[in-house]
NUKOL-217998 format. One record per residue (C-alpha): residue in three letters; z, y, x. Coordinates in nm, 4 decimals, padded with zeros to 6 digits. Last residue first. Layout:
<recs>
 code       zz       yy       xx
  ALA        Z        Y        X
...
</recs>
This chain:
<recs>
 code       zz       yy       xx
  SER -03.4304 -07.0107 -03.9613
  PRO -03.1159 -07.1078 -03.7787
  ILE -02.8244 -07.2112 -04.0063
  ALA -02.5037 -07.0234 -03.9284
  GLY -02.5567 -06.7742 -04.2083
  HIS -02.5229 -07.0396 -04.4775
  GLN -02.1649 -07.1061 -04.3658
  ALA -02.0464 -06.7687 -04.4957
  LEU -02.1043 -06.8324 -04.8656
  ILE -01.9007 -07.1525 -04.8588
  ALA -01.6339 -06.9804 -04.6462
  LEU -01.6116 -06.6979 -04.9023
  ASN -01.5664 -06.9534 -05.1799
  LEU -01.2905 -07.1249 -04.9793
  VAL -01.1138 -06.7946 -04.9154
  LEU -01.0313 -06.7130 -05.2777
  THR -01.0707 -07.0765 -05.3853
  VAL -00.7355 -07.1765 -05.2385
  PHE -00.5184 -06.9561 -05.4561
  ILE -00.2023 -07.1530 -05.3776
  GLY -00.2273 -07.2348 -05.0061
  LEU -00.4312 -06.9309 -04.9027
  VAL -00.1937 -06.7140 -05.1054
  LEU  00.1146 -06.8747 -04.9497
  THR  00.0132 -06.8264 -04.5857
  GLY -00.1276 -06.4814 -04.6636
  GLY  00.1948 -06.3689 -04.8295
  VAL  00.4017 -06.4918 -04.5358
  THR  00.1592 -06.3150 -04.3009
  LEU  00.1804 -05.9900 -04.4954
  LEU  00.5595 -05.9954 -04.5270
  LEU  00.6045 -06.0797 -04.1597
  VAL  00.3735 -05.7939 -04.0618
  GLY  00.5633 -05.5533 -04.2870
  GLY  00.9010 -05.6627 -04.1487
  GLY  00.7804 -05.5956 -03.7969
  SER  00.6413 -05.2542 -03.8889
  LEU  00.9594 -05.1561 -04.0738
  SER  01.1720 -05.2562 -03.7774
  THR  01.4301 -05.5336 -03.7950
  ARG  01.7779 -05.3833 -03.7931
  SER  01.8237 -05.4392 -04.1663
  TRP  01.8036 -05.8165 -04.1117
  ASN  02.1410 -05.8085 -03.9414
  TYR  02.2402 -05.9282 -03.5981
  THR  02.5348 -06.1321 -03.4742
  ALA  02.5792 -06.2104 -03.1066
  GLN  02.6237 -06.5668 -02.9807
  GLU  02.9639 -06.6391 -02.8242
  PRO  03.0902 -06.8268 -03.1311
  ARG  02.7974 -07.0724 -03.1247
  PRO  02.5508 -07.0421 -03.4069
  ARG  02.5551 -07.2761 -03.7096
  THR  02.2375 -07.4856 -03.7339
  TYR  01.9753 -07.3483 -03.9728
  MET  01.7475 -07.2160 -03.6984
  LEU  01.7887 -07.5395 -03.5067
  LEU  01.6753 -07.7351 -03.8134
  ALA  01.3528 -07.5342 -03.8322
  VAL  01.2829 -07.5905 -03.4628
  ARG  01.3236 -07.9674 -03.5011
  LEU  01.1177 -07.9552 -03.8211
  TYR  00.8146 -07.8381 -03.6225
  TYR  00.8826 -08.0872 -03.3432
  PHE  00.9063 -08.3864 -03.5755
  VAL  00.6307 -08.2899 -03.8206
  SER  00.3811 -08.2887 -03.5341
  ILE  00.3926 -08.6678 -03.5116
  ALA  00.2803 -08.6978 -03.8758
  SER -00.0093 -08.4652 -03.7985
  THR -00.1027 -08.7035 -03.5163
  ALA -00.1358 -08.9902 -03.7643
  ILE -00.3341 -08.7864 -04.0177
  GLY -00.5781 -08.6594 -03.7569
  TRP -00.6315 -09.0014 -03.6038
  LEU -00.6883 -09.1370 -03.9544
  ALA -00.9511 -08.8671 -04.0190
  LEU -01.1336 -08.9647 -03.6996
  PRO -01.1199 -09.3324 -03.7944
  VAL -01.2685 -09.2484 -04.1396
  GLU -01.5858 -09.0853 -04.0065
  HIS -01.7830 -09.1933 -04.3143
  ALA -01.9174 -08.8380 -04.3658
  ASN -01.7018 -08.7963 -04.6791
  ILE -01.4030 -08.9213 -04.4793
  ALA -01.4629 -08.6592 -04.2104
  ALA -01.5091 -08.3799 -04.4665
  ALA -01.1920 -08.4909 -04.6458
  PHE -00.9987 -08.4675 -04.3182
  VAL -01.1384 -08.1194 -04.2557
  PHE -01.0590 -08.0007 -04.6096
  PHE -00.7121 -08.1548 -04.6299
  LYS -00.6086 -08.0127 -04.2928
  ALA -00.6851 -07.6597 -04.4074
  PHE -00.5375 -07.7378 -04.7489
  PHE -00.1996 -07.8200 -04.5980
  GLY -00.2091 -07.5372 -04.3447
  ALA -00.2473 -07.2728 -04.6150
  THR  00.0864 -07.3700 -04.7662
  PRO  00.1634 -07.5571 -05.0879
  PRO  00.2012 -07.8115 -04.9359
  PHE  00.3069 -07.9174 -04.5848
  GLY  00.0467 -07.9265 -04.3086
  GLY  00.2664 -07.9066 -03.9978
  LEU  00.1339 -07.5602 -03.9134
  SER  00.2189 -07.4584 -04.2704
  LEU  00.5717 -07.5969 -04.2437
  LEU  00.6201 -07.4079 -03.9165
  PHE  00.4982 -07.0851 -04.0767
  LEU  00.7350 -07.1311 -04.3702
  GLY  01.0308 -07.1931 -04.1401
  MET  00.9456 -06.8792 -03.9441
  ALA  00.9502 -06.6764 -04.2654
  ALA  01.2849 -06.8257 -04.3696
  ALA  01.4287 -06.7567 -04.0240
  VAL  01.3170 -06.3938 -04.0387
  TYR  01.4655 -06.3597 -04.3868
  PRO  01.7979 -06.5126 -04.2839
  ARG  01.8581 -06.2961 -03.9794
  ARG  02.1948 -06.3864 -03.8309
  PHE  02.2876 -06.6975 -04.0273
  ALA  01.9265 -06.8207 -04.0335
  LEU  01.8977 -06.7632 -03.6584
  GLY  02.1828 -07.0088 -03.5982
  ARG  02.0267 -07.1695 -03.2928
  LEU  01.7031 -06.9972 -03.2031
  SER  01.8329 -06.8917 -02.8597
  ASP  01.8800 -07.2584 -02.7694
  TYR  01.5152 -07.3326 -02.8389
  SER  01.4107 -07.1008 -02.5596
  ASP  01.1505 -06.8233 -02.5780
  MET  01.3485 -06.6068 -02.8164
  ASP  01.5110 -06.3953 -02.5470
  GLU  01.6795 -06.1070 -02.7286
  GLY  01.6043 -05.7508 -02.6240
  ARG  01.5079 -05.6330 -02.9711
  GLY  01.1384 -05.6566 -02.8903
  ALA  01.1900 -06.0231 -02.8126
  MET  01.2956 -06.0780 -03.1746
  ILE  00.9918 -05.8985 -03.3141
  THR  00.7511 -06.0665 -03.0750
  ILE  00.8949 -06.4136 -03.1419
  VAL  00.8625 -06.3623 -03.5184
  ALA  00.5112 -06.2224 -03.4681
  PHE  00.4225 -06.5454 -03.2856
  ALA  00.4853 -06.7462 -03.6007
  GLY  00.3148 -06.4925 -03.8273
  ILE  00.0015 -06.4694 -03.6123
  ASN -00.0037 -06.8491 -03.6126
  THR  00.0014 -06.8712 -03.9907
  VAL -00.2542 -06.5978 -04.0647
  ALA -00.4985 -06.7220 -03.8026
  TYR -00.4554 -07.0925 -03.8748
  ALA -00.5440 -07.0441 -04.2414
  ALA -00.8569 -06.8422 -04.1597
  LEU -00.9678 -07.0871 -03.8898
  TYR -00.9015 -07.3843 -04.1191
  TYR -01.1166 -07.2317 -04.3926
  LEU -01.4004 -07.1924 -04.1446
  SER -01.3570 -07.5484 -04.0162
  GLY -01.3608 -07.6961 -04.3670
  VAL -01.6691 -07.4968 -04.4615
  THR -01.8447 -07.6137 -04.1448
  GLY -01.7654 -07.9788 -04.2150
  VAL -01.8590 -07.9611 -04.5824
  THR -02.1988 -07.7993 -04.5234
  ASN -02.4386 -08.0943 -04.4946
  VAL -02.7917 -07.9521 -04.4848
  SER -03.0694 -08.1740 -04.6164
  GLY -03.2612 -08.4104 -04.3902
  GLN -03.2376 -08.7205 -04.6112
  ALA -02.9869 -08.8830 -04.3740
  THR -02.7676 -08.5759 -04.4184
  PHE -02.7548 -08.2844 -04.1760
  PRO -02.4601 -08.1116 -04.0091
  PRO -02.2966 -08.4458 -03.9198
  VAL -01.9139 -08.4080 -03.9143
  VAL -01.8096 -08.3659 -03.5493
  VAL -01.7822 -07.9880 -03.5873
  GLY -01.5428 -08.0174 -03.8830
  ILE -01.3288 -08.2584 -03.6818
  LEU -01.3219 -07.9920 -03.4098
  ILE -01.0845 -07.7921 -03.6306
  TYR -00.8269 -08.0709 -03.6066
  GLY -00.8598 -08.0897 -03.2288
  ALA -00.8181 -07.7132 -03.1968
  GLN -00.4966 -07.7462 -03.3989
  ALA -00.3659 -07.9932 -03.1395
  ILE -00.4287 -07.7434 -02.8589
  GLY -00.2662 -07.4700 -03.0682
  SER  00.0429 -07.6891 -03.1086
  TYR  00.0551 -07.7188 -02.7304
  GLY  00.0721 -07.3395 -02.7097
  LEU  00.3165 -07.3231 -03.0003
  MET  00.5482 -07.5512 -02.8027
  ARG  00.4962 -07.3411 -02.4908
  LYS  00.5912 -07.0260 -02.6814
  LEU  00.8979 -07.1921 -02.8333
  SER  01.0238 -07.3225 -02.5010
  THR  01.2176 -07.6510 -02.5058
  GLN  00.9076 -07.8685 -02.4988
  ARG  00.8992 -08.2492 -02.4949
  LEU  00.7552 -08.3059 -02.8441
  ALA  00.4805 -08.0497 -02.7803
  ALA  00.3281 -08.2838 -02.5213
  VAL  00.2762 -08.5553 -02.7847
  ASN  00.1194 -08.3143 -03.0351
  GLY -00.1238 -08.1438 -02.8004
  ILE -00.2122 -08.4578 -02.6057
  VAL -00.2933 -08.6622 -02.9175
  MET -00.4772 -08.3999 -03.1218
  SER -00.6666 -08.2672 -02.8200
  THR -00.7689 -08.6154 -02.7058
  ILE -00.8928 -08.7015 -03.0553
  ALA -01.1071 -08.3864 -03.0771
  VAL -01.2278 -08.4224 -02.7164
  PHE -01.3433 -08.7805 -02.7803
  TYR -01.5341 -08.6902 -03.0970
  VAL -01.6880 -08.3881 -02.9224
  MET -01.8296 -08.6167 -02.6518
  ILE -01.9284 -08.8900 -02.8991
  LYS -02.1252 -08.6377 -03.1064
  TRP -02.3249 -08.5090 -02.8083
  ARG -02.5848 -08.7887 -02.8108
  ASP -02.6156 -08.8533 -03.1852
  TYR -02.6500 -08.4798 -03.2429
  VAL -02.9558 -08.4567 -03.0176
  THR -03.1695 -08.7150 -03.1985
  PRO -03.0143 -08.6220 -03.5362
  GLN -03.0912 -08.2489 -03.5083
  GLY -02.7659 -08.0523 -03.4938
  LEU -02.8211 -07.8622 -03.1719
  THR -02.8808 -07.5217 -03.3352
  TYR -02.6721 -07.6076 -03.6436
  THR -02.3450 -07.7747 -03.5544
  PHE -02.3627 -07.7193 -03.1808
  VAL -02.4623 -07.3563 -03.1274
  ARG -02.3363 -07.1805 -03.4401
  ILE -02.0291 -07.4021 -03.4652
  LEU -01.9331 -07.3525 -03.1007
  ALA -01.9984 -06.9773 -03.1168
  ALA -01.7698 -06.9430 -03.4199
  PHE -01.5180 -07.1745 -03.2543
  ALA -01.5046 -06.9395 -02.9562
  ALA -01.4400 -06.6396 -03.1826
  VAL -01.1580 -06.8077 -03.3765
  LYS -00.9921 -06.9504 -03.0633
  THR -00.9967 -06.6153 -02.8866
  THR -00.8607 -06.4402 -03.1957
  VAL -00.5676 -06.6699 -03.2623
  SER -00.3673 -06.7409 -02.9473
  MET -00.5107 -06.4274 -02.7853
  PHE -00.3350 -06.1782 -03.0108
  THR  00.0074 -06.3387 -03.0383
  THR -00.0005 -06.4158 -02.6653
  VAL -00.0694 -06.0463 -02.6022
  SER  00.2265 -05.9475 -02.8215
  THR  00.4417 -06.1994 -02.6323
  PRO  00.3602 -06.0586 -02.2903
  ALA  00.1821 -06.3326 -02.0928
  GLY  00.3868 -06.5975 -01.9107
  GLN  00.4520 -06.8441 -02.1919
  TYR  00.1029 -06.8361 -02.3444
  VAL -00.0543 -06.8410 -01.9977
  ASP  00.1472 -07.1438 -01.8863
  PRO  00.0942 -07.3352 -02.2117
  THR -00.2836 -07.2675 -02.2205
  TRP -00.4036 -07.3127 -01.8638
  THR -00.4082 -07.6929 -01.8764
  HIS -00.6234 -07.7071 -02.1892
  PHE -00.9578 -07.8388 -02.0679
  PRO -00.8604 -08.2021 -02.1388
  ALA -00.7956 -08.1096 -02.4151
  ALA -00.9218 -07.8208 -02.6289
  SER -00.7938 -07.4696 -02.5634
  ILE -01.0685 -07.3022 -02.7720
  LYS -01.1873 -07.1040 -02.4693
  PHE -01.1907 -07.4058 -02.2369
  ALA -01.3839 -07.6047 -02.4971
  LEU -01.6533 -07.3326 -02.4867
  GLY -01.7181 -07.3830 -02.1149
  VAL -01.6989 -07.7619 -02.1411
  PHE -01.9413 -07.7555 -02.4361
  LEU -02.1990 -07.5680 -02.2310
  LEU -02.1621 -07.8241 -01.9525
  ALA -02.2235 -08.1106 -02.1981
  ILE -02.5217 -07.9347 -02.3574
  GLY -02.6752 -07.8724 -02.0149
  ALA -02.6271 -08.2355 -01.9174
  MET -02.7875 -08.3394 -02.2469
  LEU -03.0869 -08.1198 -02.1698
  LEU -03.1132 -08.2637 -01.8208
  PRO -03.1008 -08.6180 -01.9597
  ASP -03.3785 -08.5494 -02.2184
  ALA -03.2587 -08.6136 -02.5737
  SER -03.5175 -08.3861 -02.7365
  ASN -03.8053 -08.6050 -02.6142
  GLY -04.0569 -08.5710 -02.9016
  SER -04.0109 -08.1973 -02.9086
  SER -04.1048 -08.0059 -03.2243
  GLN -03.7522 -07.9916 -03.3652
  LEU -03.6002 -07.9270 -03.0231
  ALA -03.8286 -07.6280 -02.9688
  SER -03.7541 -07.4923 -03.3163
  PHE -03.3769 -07.5043 -03.2593
  ILE -03.4151 -07.3510 -02.9134
  GLN -03.6215 -07.0743 -03.0731
  THR -03.3528 -07.0049 -03.3335
  LEU -03.0816 -07.0142 -03.0679
  GLN -03.2443 -06.7592 -02.8400
  THR -03.2454 -06.8560 -02.4720
  HIS -03.5830 -07.0263 -02.4595
  GLY -03.7929 -07.2466 -02.2311
  THR -03.6516 -07.5624 -02.3890
  GLU -03.5609 -07.7729 -02.0839
  GLY -03.5016 -07.4941 -01.8325
  TYR -03.3192 -07.2829 -02.0889
  ILE -03.0866 -07.5728 -02.1672
  LEU -03.0284 -07.6280 -01.7957
  ALA -02.9520 -07.2585 -01.7369
  MET -02.7136 -07.2502 -02.0346
  GLY -02.5222 -07.5453 -01.8904
  PHE -02.4976 -07.3719 -01.5524
  LEU -02.3645 -07.0583 -01.7218
  LEU -02.0974 -07.2425 -01.9182
  PHE -01.9835 -07.4551 -01.6239
  GLY -01.9524 -07.1416 -01.4108
  SER -01.7670 -06.9651 -01.6901
  ALA -01.5146 -07.2505 -01.6878
  PHE -01.4395 -07.1889 -01.3178
  GLY -01.3992 -06.8176 -01.3843
  GLY -01.1567 -06.8952 -01.6641
  LEU -00.9601 -07.1326 -01.4421
  LEU -00.9167 -06.8683 -01.1748
  LEU -00.8534 -06.5768 -01.4104
  TYR -00.6189 -06.7643 -01.6442
  LYS -00.4155 -06.8952 -01.3526
  LEU -00.3931 -06.5475 -01.1978
  ALA -00.2973 -06.3829 -01.5280
  ALA -00.0252 -06.6407 -01.5951
  GLU  00.1167 -06.5995 -01.2455
  GLN  00.1316 -06.2227 -01.2929
  SER  00.3188 -06.2716 -01.6201
  ARG  00.5617 -06.5153 -01.4563
  PRO  00.6268 -06.2646 -01.1779
  GLU  00.7380 -05.9966 -01.4319
  HIS  00.7133 -05.6388 -01.3052
  ARG  00.3427 -05.6024 -01.3857
  ASN  00.3892 -05.6962 -01.7484
  PHE  00.0193 -05.6566 -01.8246
  GLY -00.0673 -05.9805 -01.6463
  SER -00.2073 -06.1521 -01.9559
  LEU -00.3584 -05.8203 -02.0674
  ILE -00.5678 -05.7979 -01.7512
  TYR -00.7111 -06.1489 -01.7892
  LEU -00.7560 -06.0818 -02.1617
  ALA -00.9827 -05.7815 -02.0987
  ILE -01.1897 -05.9790 -01.8480
  SER -01.2202 -06.2691 -02.0919
  LEU -01.3344 -06.0651 -02.3922
  LEU -01.6188 -05.9040 -02.1997
  GLU -01.7097 -06.2240 -02.0127
  ILE -01.7306 -06.4227 -02.3357
  ALA -01.9525 -06.1568 -02.4924
  LEU -02.1868 -06.1553 -02.1930
  PHE -02.2186 -06.5350 -02.2007
  ILE -02.2846 -06.5523 -02.5739
  VAL -02.5312 -06.2633 -02.5489
  MET -02.7302 -06.4544 -02.2870
  LEU -02.7267 -06.7755 -02.4887
  SER -02.8764 -06.5884 -02.7812
  SER -02.7692 -06.5864 -03.1456
  ALA -02.4419 -06.4021 -03.0850
  GLY -02.2645 -06.3034 -03.4056
  ALA -01.9202 -06.4479 -03.3365
  LEU -01.9488 -06.3742 -02.9642
  LEU -02.0142 -06.0068 -03.0355
  MET -01.7045 -06.0044 -03.2545
  MET -01.4985 -06.1608 -02.9763
  GLY -01.6277 -05.9106 -02.7220
  THR -01.5316 -05.6237 -02.9503
  ALA -01.1850 -05.7763 -02.9988
  ALA -01.1384 -05.7928 -02.6204
  ALA -01.2396 -05.4287 -02.5796
  LEU -01.0142 -05.3245 -02.8697
  ILE -00.7126 -05.4993 -02.7144
  LEU -00.8018 -05.3552 -02.3732
  SER -00.8067 -05.0012 -02.5089
  TYR -00.4722 -05.0592 -02.6822
  TYR -00.3062 -05.1735 -02.3615
  GLU -00.4723 -04.8893 -02.1684
  GLY -00.2272 -04.6515 -02.3330
  TYR  00.0793 -04.7835 -02.1549
  HIS  00.4017 -04.8997 -02.3187
  MET  00.5361 -05.1313 -02.0504
  GLY  00.9137 -05.0829 -02.0670
  ARG  00.9914 -05.4045 -02.2550
  ARG  01.1543 -05.2236 -02.5482
  ASN  00.8672 -04.9781 -02.5674
  LEU  00.6026 -05.2506 -02.5529
  TYR  00.7663 -05.4488 -02.8331
  GLN  00.8062 -05.1417 -03.0536
  PRO  00.4462 -05.0358 -02.9973
  SER  00.2930 -05.3856 -03.0452
  ILE  00.3945 -05.4854 -03.3995
  VAL  00.1221 -05.2893 -03.5809
  LEU -00.1425 -05.3565 -03.3158
  VAL -00.0946 -05.7319 -03.3550
  LEU -00.1459 -05.7129 -03.7319
  ALA -00.4600 -05.5018 -03.6857
  THR -00.6064 -05.7471 -03.4342
  SER -00.5505 -06.0414 -03.6695
  VAL -00.7211 -05.8539 -03.9545
  LEU -01.0099 -05.7632 -03.7247
  ILE -01.0586 -06.1158 -03.5895
  ILE -01.0481 -06.2783 -03.9343
  ALA -01.2921 -06.0197 -04.0750
  ASN -01.5292 -06.0621 -03.7813
  ILE -01.5357 -06.4394 -03.8418
  PHE -01.6529 -06.3811 -04.1993
  LEU -01.9007 -06.1202 -04.0722
  GLY -02.0512 -06.3696 -03.8270
  PHE -02.1054 -06.6272 -04.0995
  ARG -02.2171 -06.3634 -04.3454
  ASP -02.5233 -06.2785 -04.1422
  TYR -02.6636 -06.0278 -03.8959
  ALA -02.7316 -06.2596 -03.6035
  PHE -02.7812 -06.1107 -03.2582
  SER -03.0434 -06.1821 -02.9925
  GLY -03.3409 -06.2303 -03.2251
  PHE -03.5383 -05.9272 -03.1087
  TYR -03.2437 -05.6885 -03.1441
  VAL -03.1580 -05.8062 -03.4942
  THR -03.1422 -06.1442 -03.6644
  HIS -03.1553 -06.2358 -04.0317
  PRO -02.9330 -06.3635 -04.3097
  THR -03.0446 -06.3044 -04.6696
  ALA -02.7498 -06.1932 -04.8845
  THR -02.6644 -05.9722 -04.5904
  ASP -02.5940 -05.6281 -04.7414
  PHE -02.2941 -05.7352 -04.9502
  TRP -02.1154 -05.8742 -04.6443
  GLY -02.2297 -05.5721 -04.4413
  TRP -02.0150 -05.3423 -04.6534
  VAL -01.7127 -05.5611 -04.5873
  THR -01.7874 -05.5554 -04.2134
  SER -01.8393 -05.1779 -04.2220
  GLY -01.4925 -05.1430 -04.3742
  PHE -01.3456 -05.3770 -04.1135
  SER -01.4928 -05.1621 -03.8356
  ALA -01.3421 -04.8517 -03.9924
  ALA -01.0047 -05.0272 -04.0282
  VAL -01.0151 -05.1424 -03.6647
  ALA -01.0954 -04.7890 -03.5466
  VAL -00.8149 -04.6448 -03.7617
  LEU -00.5753 -04.9093 -03.6294
  SER -00.6632 -04.8116 -03.2729
  PHE -00.5981 -04.4471 -03.3602
  GLY -00.2515 -04.5395 -03.4853
  ALA -00.1810 -04.7414 -03.1707
  LEU -00.2876 -04.4394 -02.9669
  TRP -00.0466 -04.2279 -03.1694
  GLY  00.2356 -04.4503 -03.0445
  ARG  00.1521 -04.3148 -02.7010
  HIS  00.3212 -03.9896 -02.7925
  SER  00.6238 -03.9988 -02.5621
  ALA  00.4132 -04.1024 -02.2630
  SER  00.1903 -03.7989 -02.3000
  THR -00.1652 -03.8294 -02.4235
  VAL -00.4419 -03.6474 -02.2363
  LEU -00.5799 -03.9321 -02.0233
  ASP -00.5062 -04.1901 -02.2943
  LEU -00.7450 -04.0062 -02.5231
  MET -01.0330 -04.0764 -02.2852
  LEU -00.9773 -04.4532 -02.2737
  LEU -00.9167 -04.4522 -02.6476
  ILE -01.2582 -04.2916 -02.7059
  VAL -01.4282 -04.5768 -02.5185
  PHE -01.2434 -04.8490 -02.7125
  GLY -01.3059 -04.6746 -03.0444
  GLY -01.6766 -04.6725 -02.9630
  GLY -01.6606 -05.0476 -02.9051
  LEU -01.4917 -05.0896 -03.2430
  ILE -01.7531 -04.8800 -03.4217
  VAL -02.0448 -05.0385 -03.2344
  GLU -01.9142 -05.3904 -03.3075
  PRO -01.8866 -05.3192 -03.6798
  LEU -02.2352 -05.1557 -03.6760
  ILE -02.4124 -05.4450 -03.5010
  GLY -02.6724 -05.5217 -03.7683
  LEU -02.6698 -05.1624 -03.8911
  ILE -02.7963 -05.0473 -03.5511
  ASP -03.0747 -05.3048 -03.5479
  VAL -03.1887 -05.2153 -03.8991
  GLY -03.1867 -04.8440 -03.8155
  ASN -03.4223 -04.8838 -03.5208
  PRO -03.3225 -04.9263 -03.1589
  THR -03.5051 -04.6786 -02.9310
  SER -03.7866 -04.8402 -02.7386
  LEU -03.8453 -04.9884 -02.3960
  PRO -04.1992 -05.1096 -02.3405
  PRO -04.2669 -05.4826 -02.3773
  LEU -04.2585 -05.6769 -02.0507
  VAL -04.5907 -05.7906 -01.9083
  ALA -04.5787 -06.1436 -01.7690
  LEU -04.7086 -06.1735 -01.4165
  THR -05.0375 -06.3577 -01.3754
  THR -05.0476 -06.6193 -01.1022
  MET -05.3773 -06.6645 -00.9207
</recs>
């Protein structure tokens, strides 16, 4: 006779559980309040909704900083479903700062494009909440729910320009391919659960440690399908086909947001699941070749395809695919040494890269957002011609961001690449580092091509604009991102030390 398992009685979450998800609760609460405020806010005062969104983000960031000092010893909350650790809080900080920068430049862009609706800000906060939940998820179920929350919000935001056919096409492609990827993700999770009997990462880690057959074919199939689902979110090749079309078709402020935050959150889940939960040598040796191949494929396809682009947004989309390949180098690096001790250099390199990529890419897309907000089409290379003679400070900022993406010193991008390449060489993965160096050399061509166009004299028929006409919010975002790109490249230890502290939280106990 089969005995049914008795579920524990429902109980009110205790204070420890609430504190463990406080940043997510604050931001999620802001999302709900925004929905109600939008009902009573007139069209002429929708800028106040952006201000309220910034207050919610600032409050969530404050609780994240407080949590950093409260999590010297990482632990889980809600019965092991969510990790309260510095790893998740480090990712939260990147997501929140990126979200705040996007919110600052959004009102002007939305007003100029005639789509300033209050639900925009609600959807931004909903997506950011899902990303933060994904960063701290220590259960396969929470990972899936978090991905669905952020994905649904981004599907709507991608098609937010309801009068633009290209925006609607982008939303449809993202929805169809995203749903397909979610199927892979869920099927992979089901196979892993079937083989280990657990959905929590710490229990999966323990089950694989005690299992004598941890490389079972069904388990490896589940790991492969899980990786496909996450690779779609980080825009890694060959699961990248949606990226250029969605980046080009979505409103530019939405592209600015999703190009960074989605990648950061998905990489957090990827590192937590693959590097540490599935990092035992018997399992690692099986999935390593898969991630190795995807990393090289992403670097090659991203950089080679970017050479042929004449659209700035599509070029940055392919650049993001290549950047995902570089960050994957840190995932490929073995998480444990031959002696069984933890090897942290790969994770630290990836975390630093995520921070550097966030500030640089936000800045590059912010330039496009600011220019598009003034009624000028900045999506084509031809429209960039002579930008330095019309808006010298904007062109100088864009040039710096392109140099950072290309890995030139003393920018944040240089040290980001240095740390992941050094981690690969230190782990005796020299071919992988050489692939990264070679493809980085290719990227120099298309980055410098855009920079040279900006410093080419404009045609006589092109209009002349002055720097003074750039909005205060746009100039502030450019100033902050330029400062961040230089600070991370000059005062490297500021973020590197935080990344070293953060990586300890990703290790299951």
